[in-house]
N, CA, C and O atoms as a GROMACS GRO file, in nm:
protein
  456
    1MET      N    1   0.084  -0.119   0.000
    1MET     CA    2   0.000   0.000   0.000
    1MET      C    3   0.088   0.125   0.000
    1MET      O    4   0.185   0.133   0.075
    2MET      N    5   0.054   0.223  -0.086
    2MET     CA    6   0.135   0.343  -0.099
    2MET      C    7   0.095   0.446   0.006
    2MET      O    8  -0.023   0.464   0.035
    3ASP      N    9   0.194   0.512   0.062
    3ASP     CA   10   0.173   0.617   0.161
    3ASP      C   11   0.111   0.739   0.094
    3ASP      O   12   0.168   0.791  -0.002
    4LYS      N   13  -0.004   0.785   0.143
    4LYS     CA   14  -0.073   0.899   0.081
    4LYS      C   15   0.009   1.027   0.089
    4LYS      O   16  -0.002   1.112   0.000
    5SER      N   17   0.091   1.043   0.191
    5SER     CA   18   0.171   1.165   0.201
    5SER      C   19   0.272   1.173   0.087
    5SER      O   20   0.310   1.282   0.045
    6ILE      N   21   0.314   1.059   0.037
    6ILE     CA   22   0.407   1.059  -0.076
    6ILE      C   23   0.334   1.093  -0.204
    6ILE      O   24   0.385   1.171  -0.285
    7THR      N   25   0.217   1.036  -0.226
    7THR     CA   26   0.147   1.060  -0.352
    7THR      C   27   0.092   1.201  -0.362
    7THR      O   28   0.071   1.251  -0.472
    8SER      N   29   0.067   1.266  -0.249
    8SER     CA   30   0.011   1.401  -0.256
    8SER      C   31   0.120   1.508  -0.245
    8SER      O   32   0.090   1.627  -0.249
    9ALA      N   33   0.245   1.467  -0.231
    9ALA     CA   34   0.355   1.562  -0.220
    9ALA      C   35   0.379   1.631  -0.354
    9ALA      O   36   0.330   1.588  -0.458
   10THR      N   37   0.454   1.739  -0.348
   10THR     CA   38   0.489   1.807  -0.471
   10THR      C   39   0.634   1.781  -0.504
   10THR      O   40   0.717   1.757  -0.416
   11GLY      N   41   0.663   1.785  -0.631
   11GLY     CA   42   0.798   1.761  -0.678
   11GLY      C   43   0.876   1.890  -0.686
   11GLY      O   44   0.850   1.984  -0.611
   12SER      N   45   0.969   1.894  -0.775
   12SER     CA   46   1.056   2.009  -0.792
   12SER      C   47   0.976   2.135  -0.822
   12SER      O   48   0.896   2.138  -0.916
   13LEU      N   49   0.997   2.238  -0.743
   13LEU     CA   50   0.933   2.369  -0.758
   13LEU      C   51   0.781   2.362  -0.765
   13LEU      O   52   0.719   2.441  -0.836
   14GLY      N   53   0.722   2.268  -0.694
   14GLY     CA   54   0.577   2.262  -0.682
   14GLY      C   55   0.506   2.176  -0.784
   14GLY      O   56   0.384   2.166  -0.780
   15ALA      N   57   0.579   2.115  -0.875
   15ALA     CA   58   0.514   2.026  -0.973
   15ALA      C   59   0.457   1.904  -0.900
   15ALA      O   60   0.521   1.852  -0.809
   16PRO      N   61   0.339   1.859  -0.938
   16PRO     CA   62   0.280   1.744  -0.868
   16PRO      C   63   0.358   1.616  -0.898
   16PRO      O   64   0.399   1.592  -1.011
   17THR      N   65   0.378   1.535  -0.793
   17THR     CA   66   0.446   1.408  -0.814
   17THR      C   67   0.348   1.300  -0.857
   17THR      O   68   0.386   1.202  -0.921
   18ASP      N   69   0.222   1.317  -0.822
   18ASP     CA   70   0.119   1.220  -0.859
   18ASP      C   71   0.039   1.277  -0.977
   18ASP      O   72  -0.068   1.334  -0.960
   19ILE      N   73   0.094   1.260  -1.096
   19ILE     CA   74   0.036   1.319  -1.215
   19ILE      C   75  -0.106   1.268  -1.240
   19ILE      O   76  -0.191   1.345  -1.285
   20GLN      N   77  -0.133   1.141  -1.211
   20GLN     CA   78  -0.266   1.085  -1.240
   20GLN      C   79  -0.378   1.160  -1.168
   20GLN      O   80  -0.483   1.185  -1.227
   21SER      N   81  -0.356   1.195  -1.043
   21SER     CA   82  -0.463   1.264  -0.970
   21SER      C   83  -0.461   1.415  -0.994
   21SER      O   84  -0.549   1.486  -0.945
   22ASN      N   85  -0.363   1.465  -1.068
   22ASN     CA   86  -0.353   1.607  -1.098
   22ASN      C   87  -0.362   1.634  -1.248
   22ASN      O   88  -0.310   1.734  -1.297
   23SER      N   89  -0.428   1.544  -1.320
   23SER     CA   90  -0.440   1.561  -1.464
   23SER      C   91  -0.575   1.511  -1.511
   23SER      O   92  -0.651   1.449  -1.436
   24GLU      N   93  -0.602   1.538  -1.636
   24GLU     CA   94  -0.723   1.488  -1.699
   24GLU      C   95  -0.685   1.432  -1.835
   24GLU      O   96  -0.585   1.474  -1.894
   25ILE      N   97  -0.764   1.340  -1.884
   25ILE     CA   98  -0.738   1.281  -2.014
   25ILE      C   99  -0.821   1.355  -2.119
   25ILE      O  100  -0.943   1.368  -2.106
   26VAL      N  101  -0.754   1.402  -2.222
   26VAL     CA  102  -0.821   1.471  -2.332
   26VAL      C  103  -0.815   1.378  -2.453
   26VAL      O  104  -0.709   1.326  -2.488
   27THR      N  105  -0.931   1.359  -2.516
   27THR     CA  106  -0.939   1.276  -2.635
   27THR      C  107  -0.950   1.366  -2.757
   27THR      O  108  -1.028   1.461  -2.758
   28TYR      N  109  -0.872   1.336  -2.859
   28TYR     CA  110  -0.879   1.413  -2.982
   28TYR      C  111  -0.868   1.318  -3.101
   28TYR      O  112  -0.816   1.207  -3.088
   29ASN      N  113  -0.917   1.361  -3.214
   29ASN     CA  114  -0.919   1.278  -3.335
   29ASN      C  115  -0.809   1.320  -3.431
   29ASN      O  116  -0.781   1.439  -3.449
   30THR      N  117  -0.748   1.220  -3.493
   30THR     CA  118  -0.647   1.243  -3.596
   30THR      C  119  -0.685   1.161  -3.718
   30THR      O  120  -0.784   1.086  -3.715
   31ASP      N  121  -0.610   1.174  -3.824
   31ASP     CA  122  -0.633   1.092  -3.943
   31ASP      C  123  -0.613   0.943  -3.915
   31ASP      O  124  -0.667   0.858  -3.985
   32LEU      N  125  -0.537   0.913  -3.812
   32LEU     CA  126  -0.510   0.774  -3.774
   32LEU      C  127  -0.606   0.721  -3.668
   32LEU      O  128  -0.594   0.607  -3.624
   33GLY      N  129  -0.702   0.804  -3.629
   33GLY     CA  130  -0.800   0.762  -3.530
   33GLY      C  131  -0.795   0.847  -3.404
   33GLY      O  132  -0.727   0.950  -3.399
   34SER      N  133  -0.868   0.804  -3.305
   34SER     CA  134  -0.880   0.875  -3.178
   34SER      C  135  -0.756   0.853  -3.092
   34SER      O  136  -0.704   0.742  -3.084
   35LYS      N  137  -0.708   0.960  -3.029
   35LYS     CA  138  -0.591   0.954  -2.941
   35LYS      C  139  -0.628   1.014  -2.807
   35LYS      O  140  -0.718   1.098  -2.798
   36GLN      N  141  -0.560   0.971  -2.703
   36GLN     CA  142  -0.580   1.028  -2.570
   36GLN      C  143  -0.448   1.083  -2.519
   36GLN      O  144  -0.342   1.026  -2.543
   37LEU      N  145  -0.457   1.195  -2.450
   37LEU     CA  146  -0.339   1.262  -2.399
   37LEU      C  147  -0.367   1.311  -2.257
   37LEU      O  148  -0.465   1.382  -2.235
   38PRO      N  149  -0.282   1.275  -2.161
   38PRO     CA  150  -0.302   1.329  -2.027
   38PRO      C  151  -0.249   1.474  -2.019
   38PRO      O  152  -0.140   1.502  -2.067
   39LEU      N  153  -0.327   1.562  -1.960
   39LEU     CA  154  -0.287   1.702  -1.943
   39LEU      C  155  -0.295   1.738  -1.795
   39LEU      O  156  -0.391   1.701  -1.727
   40ILE      N  157  -0.195   1.809  -1.746
   40ILE     CA  158  -0.195   1.852  -1.608
   40ILE      C  159  -0.309   1.953  -1.588
   40ILE      O  160  -0.336   2.034  -1.677
   41ASP      N  161  -0.376   1.950  -1.474
   41ASP     CA  162  -0.489   2.040  -1.452
   41ASP      C  163  -0.441   2.183  -1.426
   41ASP      O  164  -0.324   2.206  -1.394
   42ILE      N  165  -0.532   2.278  -1.442
   42ILE     CA  166  -0.497   2.420  -1.433
   42ILE      C  167  -0.448   2.458  -1.294
   42ILE      O  168  -0.361   2.544  -1.281
   43VAL      N  169  -0.503   2.397  -1.190
   43VAL     CA  170  -0.458   2.428  -1.053
   43VAL      C  171  -0.311   2.390  -1.038
   43VAL      O  172  -0.230   2.470  -0.991
   44SER      N  173  -0.277   2.269  -1.078
   44SER     CA  174  -0.139   2.223  -1.065
   44SER      C  175  -0.044   2.303  -1.154
   44SER      O  176   0.067   2.335  -1.112
   45ALA      N  177  -0.088   2.335  -1.274
   45ALA     CA  178  -0.004   2.413  -1.366
   45ALA      C  179   0.024   2.552  -1.309
   45ALA      O  180   0.139   2.595  -1.306
   46MET      N  181  -0.079   2.621  -1.265
   46MET     CA  182  -0.062   2.756  -1.211
   46MET      C  183   0.019   2.753  -1.081
   46MET      O  184   0.110   2.833  -1.062
   47ALA      N  185  -0.015   2.662  -0.992
   47ALA     CA  186   0.055   2.655  -0.863
   47ALA      C  187   0.203   2.627  -0.882
   47ALA      O  188   0.287   2.691  -0.818
   48SER      N  189   0.237   2.533  -0.969
   48SER     CA  190   0.378   2.500  -0.988
   48SER      C  191   0.452   2.613  -1.059
   48SER      O  192   0.568   2.640  -1.027
   49LYS      N  193   0.389   2.679  -1.155
   49LYS     CA  194   0.454   2.790  -1.225
   49LYS      C  195   0.473   2.911  -1.134
   49LYS      O  196   0.578   2.975  -1.137
   50LEU      N  197   0.371   2.944  -1.052
   50LEU     CA  198   0.385   3.055  -0.958
   50LEU      C  199   0.496   3.025  -0.856
   50LEU      O  200   0.575   3.113  -0.823
   51ASN      N  201   0.500   2.902  -0.809
   51ASN     CA  202   0.605   2.862  -0.714
   51ASN      C  203   0.742   2.873  -0.778
   51ASN      O  204   0.835   2.927  -0.718
   52ALA      N  205   0.755   2.822  -0.901
   52ALA     CA  206   0.883   2.829  -0.971
   52ALA      C  207   0.927   2.974  -0.991
   52ALA      O  208   1.043   3.007  -0.970
   53TYR      N  209   0.834   3.059  -1.032
   53TYR     CA  210   0.868   3.200  -1.055
   53TYR      C  211   0.909   3.267  -0.925
   53TYR      O  212   1.002   3.347  -0.923
   54HIS      N  213   0.840   3.236  -0.818
   54HIS     CA  214   0.871   3.295  -0.688
   54HIS      C  215   1.015   3.263  -0.646
   54HIS      O  216   1.084   3.348  -0.590
   55PHE      N  217   1.060   3.142  -0.674
   55PHE     CA  218   1.193   3.101  -0.630
   55PHE      C  219   1.303   3.124  -0.734
   55PHE      O  220   1.418   3.146  -0.696
   56ARG      N  221   1.271   3.119  -0.863
   56ARG     CA  222   1.375   3.132  -0.967
   56ARG      C  223   1.378   3.267  -1.035
   56ARG      O  224   1.484   3.312  -1.081
   57GLN      N  225   1.264   3.334  -1.041
   57GLN     CA  226   1.250   3.462  -1.112
   57GLN      C  227   1.296   3.452  -1.257
   57GLN      O  228   1.357   3.545  -1.310
   58GLU      N  229   1.269   3.340  -1.322
   58GLU     CA  230   1.311   3.323  -1.461
   58GLU      C  231   1.202   3.367  -1.557
   58GLU      O  232   1.083   3.347  -1.532
   59ARG      N  233   1.244   3.428  -1.664
   59ARG     CA  234   1.151   3.481  -1.764
   59ARG      C  235   1.058   3.373  -1.819
   59ARG      O  236   0.940   3.399  -1.843
   60LYS      N  237   1.109   3.251  -1.838
   60LYS     CA  238   1.025   3.144  -1.894
   60LYS      C  239   0.907   3.113  -1.802
   60LYS      O  240   0.797   3.083  -1.850
   61ASP      N  241   0.927   3.119  -1.671
   61ASP     CA  242   0.816   3.096  -1.577
   61ASP      C  243   0.716   3.211  -1.585
   61ASP      O  244   0.595   3.189  -1.585
   62TYR      N  245   0.768   3.334  -1.591
   62TYR     CA  246   0.683   3.452  -1.606
   62TYR      C  247   0.596   3.438  -1.732
   62TYR      O  248   0.475   3.460  -1.727
   63GLU      N  249   0.659   3.403  -1.843
   63GLU     CA  250   0.586   3.390  -1.970
   63GLU      C  251   0.483   3.278  -1.965
   63GLU      O  252   0.376   3.292  -2.023
   64ASP      N  253   0.514   3.168  -1.897
   64ASP     CA  254   0.416   3.059  -1.883
   64ASP      C  255   0.295   3.104  -1.802
   64ASP      O  256   0.181   3.073  -1.838
   65ILE      N  257   0.319   3.175  -1.692
   65ILE     CA  258   0.208   3.225  -1.610
   65ILE      C  259   0.124   3.323  -1.690
   65ILE      O  260   0.001   3.315  -1.691
   66TRP      N  261   0.191   3.415  -1.758
   66TRP     CA  262   0.121   3.515  -1.840
   66TRP      C  263   0.035   3.446  -1.946
   66TRP      O  264  -0.079   3.486  -1.970
   67PHE      N  265   0.089   3.343  -2.011
   67PHE     CA  266   0.015   3.266  -2.110
   67PHE      C  267  -0.108   3.200  -2.048
   67PHE      O  268  -0.218   3.210  -2.102
   68LEU      N  269  -0.091   3.133  -1.935
   68LEU     CA  270  -0.203   3.064  -1.870
   68LEU      C  271  -0.312   3.163  -1.831
   68LEU      O  272  -0.431   3.135  -1.849
   69ILE      N  273  -0.273   3.278  -1.779
   69ILE     CA  274  -0.374   3.378  -1.739
   69ILE      C  275  -0.446   3.434  -1.861
   69ILE      O  276  -0.568   3.450  -1.858
   70ARG      N  277  -0.372   3.464  -1.967
   70ARG     CA  278  -0.435   3.518  -2.088
   70ARG      C  279  -0.528   3.417  -2.155
   70ARG      O  280  -0.640   3.452  -2.194
   71MET      N  281  -0.482   3.293  -2.168
   71MET     CA  282  -0.558   3.192  -2.241
   71MET      C  283  -0.670   3.128  -2.158
   71MET      O  284  -0.770   3.083  -2.214
   72TYR      N  285  -0.653   3.123  -2.028
   72TYR     CA  286  -0.748   3.053  -1.940
   72TYR      C  287  -0.792   3.141  -1.824
   72TYR      O  288  -0.802   3.093  -1.710
   73SER      N  289  -0.817   3.267  -1.851
   73SER     CA  290  -0.847   3.363  -1.743
   73SER      C  291  -0.968   3.321  -1.660
   73SER      O  292  -0.966   3.338  -1.538
   74GLU      N  293  -1.071   3.268  -1.722
   74GLU     CA  294  -1.190   3.227  -1.645
   74GLU      C  295  -1.159   3.109  -1.555
   74GLU      O  296  -1.205   3.105  -1.440
   75GLN      N  297  -1.082   3.014  -1.604
   75GLN     CA  298  -1.045   2.898  -1.523
   75GLN      C  299  -0.952   2.938  -1.409
   75GLN      O  300  -0.966   2.889  -1.297
   76VAL      N  301  -0.857   3.027  -1.437
   76VAL     CA  302  -0.767   3.074  -1.332
   76VAL      C  303  -0.846   3.152  -1.227
   76VAL      O  304  -0.823   3.135  -1.107
   77PHE      N  305  -0.938   3.237  -1.271
   77PHE     CA  306  -1.023   3.311  -1.178
   77PHE      C  307  -1.098   3.214  -1.086
   77PHE      O  308  -1.110   3.238  -0.966
   78ALA      N  309  -1.149   3.106  -1.143
   78ALA     CA  310  -1.228   3.009  -1.066
   78ALA      C  311  -1.146   2.934  -0.962
   78ALA      O  312  -1.201   2.888  -0.861
   79ILE      N  313  -1.015   2.920  -0.983
   79ILE     CA  314  -0.932   2.843  -0.890
   79ILE      C  315  -0.838   2.931  -0.808
   79ILE      O  316  -0.753   2.879  -0.736
   80ARG      N  317  -0.852   3.059  -0.817
   80ARG     CA  318  -0.757   3.151  -0.754
   80ARG      C  319  -0.745   3.132  -0.604
   80ARG      O  320  -0.637   3.156  -0.548
   81ALA      N  321  -0.850   3.091  -0.536
   81ALA     CA  322  -0.845   3.069  -0.390
   81ALA      C  323  -0.755   2.952  -0.355
   81ALA      O  324  -0.710   2.940  -0.241
   82ARG      N  325  -0.728   2.865  -0.450
   82ARG     CA  326  -0.645   2.748  -0.426
   82ARG      C  327  -0.497   2.774  -0.454
   82ARG      O  328  -0.413   2.686  -0.436
   83LEU      N  329  -0.464   2.896  -0.499
   83LEU     CA  330  -0.326   2.932  -0.529
   83LEU      C  331  -0.263   3.002  -0.410
   83LEU      O  332  -0.333   3.066  -0.331
   84ASP      N  333  -0.133   2.990  -0.395
   84ASP     CA  334  -0.060   3.052  -0.285
   84ASP      C  335  -0.065   3.205  -0.300
   84ASP      O  336  -0.017   3.259  -0.400
   85ALA      N  337  -0.123   3.273  -0.202
   85ALA     CA  338  -0.141   3.418  -0.209
   85ALA      C  339  -0.008   3.492  -0.217
   85ALA      O  340   0.002   3.593  -0.288
   86THR      N  341   0.093   3.445  -0.147
   86THR     CA  342   0.225   3.509  -0.152
   86THR      C  343   0.284   3.500  -0.292
   86THR      O  344   0.341   3.597  -0.341
   87HIS      N  345   0.270   3.385  -0.355
   87HIS     CA  346   0.322   3.368  -0.491
   87HIS      C  347   0.246   3.456  -0.589
   87HIS      O  348   0.306   3.513  -0.681
   88CYS      N  349   0.115   3.468  -0.571
   88CYS     CA  350   0.035   3.554  -0.659
   88CYS      C  351   0.077   3.699  -0.644
   88CYS      O  352   0.094   3.770  -0.743
   89ARG      N  353   0.093   3.745  -0.519
   89ARG     CA  354   0.136   3.884  -0.496
   89ARG      C  355   0.274   3.910  -0.555
   89ARG      O  356   0.299   4.016  -0.612
   90TYR      N  357   0.363   3.814  -0.543
   90TYR     CA  358   0.498   3.829  -0.598
   90TYR      C  359   0.492   3.844  -0.750
   90TYR      O  360   0.562   3.928  -0.808
   91PHE      N  361   0.410   3.762  -0.814
   91PHE     CA  362   0.396   3.770  -0.959
   91PHE      C  363   0.340   3.907  -0.999
   91PHE      O  364   0.392   3.971  -1.090
   92VAL      N  365   0.235   3.951  -0.932
   92VAL     CA  366   0.173   4.080  -0.964
   92VAL      C  367   0.273   4.193  -0.944
   92VAL      O  368   0.277   4.287  -1.024
   93ALA      N  369   0.354   4.186  -0.838
   93ALA     CA  370   0.454   4.291  -0.813
   93ALA      C  371   0.554   4.300  -0.928
   93ALA      O  372   0.603   4.409  -0.959
   94SER      N  373   0.584   4.189  -0.990
   94SER     CA  374   0.681   4.189  -1.100
   94SER      C  375   0.621   4.245  -1.229
   94SER      O  376   0.695   4.276  -1.323
   95LEU      N  377   0.490   4.257  -1.235
   95LEU     CA  378   0.425   4.306  -1.357
   95LEU      C  379   0.454   4.453  -1.384
   95LEU      O  380   0.457   4.495  -1.499
   96ALA      N  381   0.477   4.530  -1.279
   96ALA     CA  382   0.497   4.674  -1.295
   96ALA      C  383   0.610   4.707  -1.391
   96ALA      O  384   0.606   4.809  -1.459
   97GLU      N  385   0.711   4.621  -1.398
   97GLU     CA  386   0.825   4.645  -1.486
   97GLU      C  387   0.795   4.613  -1.632
   97GLU      O  388   0.866   4.659  -1.721
   98ARG      N  389   0.689   4.532  -1.657
   98ARG     CA  390   0.672   4.477  -1.791
   98ARG      C  391   0.538   4.507  -1.857
   98ARG      O  392   0.529   4.508  -1.980
   99GLU      N  393   0.435   4.533  -1.779
   99GLU     CA  394   0.300   4.538  -1.836
   99GLU      C  395   0.232   4.673  -1.813
   99GLU      O  396   0.275   4.752  -1.728
  100SER      N  397   0.127   4.697  -1.889
  100SER     CA  398   0.050   4.821  -1.877
  100SER      C  399  -0.034   4.819  -1.750
  100SER      O  400  -0.058   4.714  -1.691
  101GLU      N  401  -0.078   4.938  -1.708
  101GLU     CA  402  -0.164   4.949  -1.590
  101GLU      C  403  -0.293   4.870  -1.608
  101GLU      O  404  -0.342   4.807  -1.513
  102GLU      N  405  -0.347   4.872  -1.728
  102GLU     CA  406  -0.471   4.797  -1.756
  102GLU      C  407  -0.448   4.647  -1.738
  102GLU      O  408  -0.532   4.579  -1.678
  103ALA      N  409  -0.338   4.595  -1.790
  103ALA     CA  410  -0.306   4.452  -1.776
  103ALA      C  411  -0.287   4.416  -1.629
  103ALA      O  412  -0.333   4.312  -1.583
  104ILE      N  413  -0.220   4.504  -1.555
  104ILE     CA  414  -0.196   4.478  -1.412
  104ILE      C  415  -0.327   4.474  -1.336
  104ILE      O  416  -0.347   4.385  -1.253
  105ARG      N  417  -0.418   4.568  -1.363
  105ARG     CA  418  -0.550   4.567  -1.296
  105ARG      C  419  -0.625   4.438  -1.325
  105ARG      O  420  -0.685   4.378  -1.236
  106SER      N  421  -0.621   4.396  -1.449
  106SER     CA  422  -0.691   4.274  -1.489
  106SER      C  423  -0.634   4.151  -1.418
  106SER      O  424  -0.710   4.068  -1.367
  107ILE      N  425  -0.503   4.140  -1.414
  107ILE     CA  426  -0.442   4.024  -1.350
  107ILE      C  427  -0.463   4.028  -1.198
  107ILE      O  428  -0.482   3.924  -1.136
  108LYS      N  429  -0.459   4.145  -1.140
  108LYS     CA  430  -0.489   4.156  -0.996
  108LYS      C  431  -0.628   4.102  -0.967
  108LYS      O  432  -0.649   4.031  -0.868
  109SER      N  433  -0.722   4.135  -1.052
  109SER     CA  434  -0.860   4.088  -1.035
  109SER      C  435  -0.868   3.936  -1.052
  109SER      O  436  -0.933   3.868  -0.973
  110ILE      N  437  -0.803   3.884  -1.154
  110ILE     CA  438  -0.806   3.740  -1.181
  110ILE      C  439  -0.745   3.662  -1.064
  110ILE      O  440  -0.798   3.559  -1.024
  111LEU      N  441  -0.633   3.712  -1.011
  111LEU     CA  442  -0.562   3.641  -0.903
  111LEU      C  443  -0.607   3.684  -0.763
  111LEU      O  444  -0.560   3.629  -0.664
  112ASN      N  445  -0.698   3.780  -0.755
  112ASN     CA  446  -0.750   3.830  -0.628
  112ASN      C  447  -0.639   3.892  -0.542
  112ASN      O  448  -0.626   3.862  -0.423
  113VAL      N  449  -0.560   3.977  -0.604
  113VAL     CA  450  -0.453   4.048  -0.536
  113VAL      C  451  -0.493   4.194  -0.526
  113VAL      O  452  -0.526   4.257  -0.626
  114ALA      N  453  -0.490   4.248  -0.404
  114ALA     CA  454  -0.532   4.389  -0.383
  114ALA      C  455  -0.425   4.486  -0.427
  114ALA      O  456  -0.444   4.607  -0.417
   0.00000   0.00000   0.00000
């Protein structure tokens, strides 16, 4: 029997170690037939990217977060209470150097940062 504390732990920089319980299967059609692909869920993706950005401050993490917020703003808004508030505030604070006031207001609203 597997220890639940191990399966629910996070991996490097907040990535989930138990991908099965933190992903969903997406089915899509190709010329060769139907295919299935596991995709990490939005909570795990945002949480791990915010955590990584908080600790590494790397542009690639910033760009991934920005992409997720732009492309999935409604989904991120819906799960914002499940994200680390300190990591969200840190990300928003870094926006001042790169984004317009309008973009900052929008992201503050999506992430629930005052």
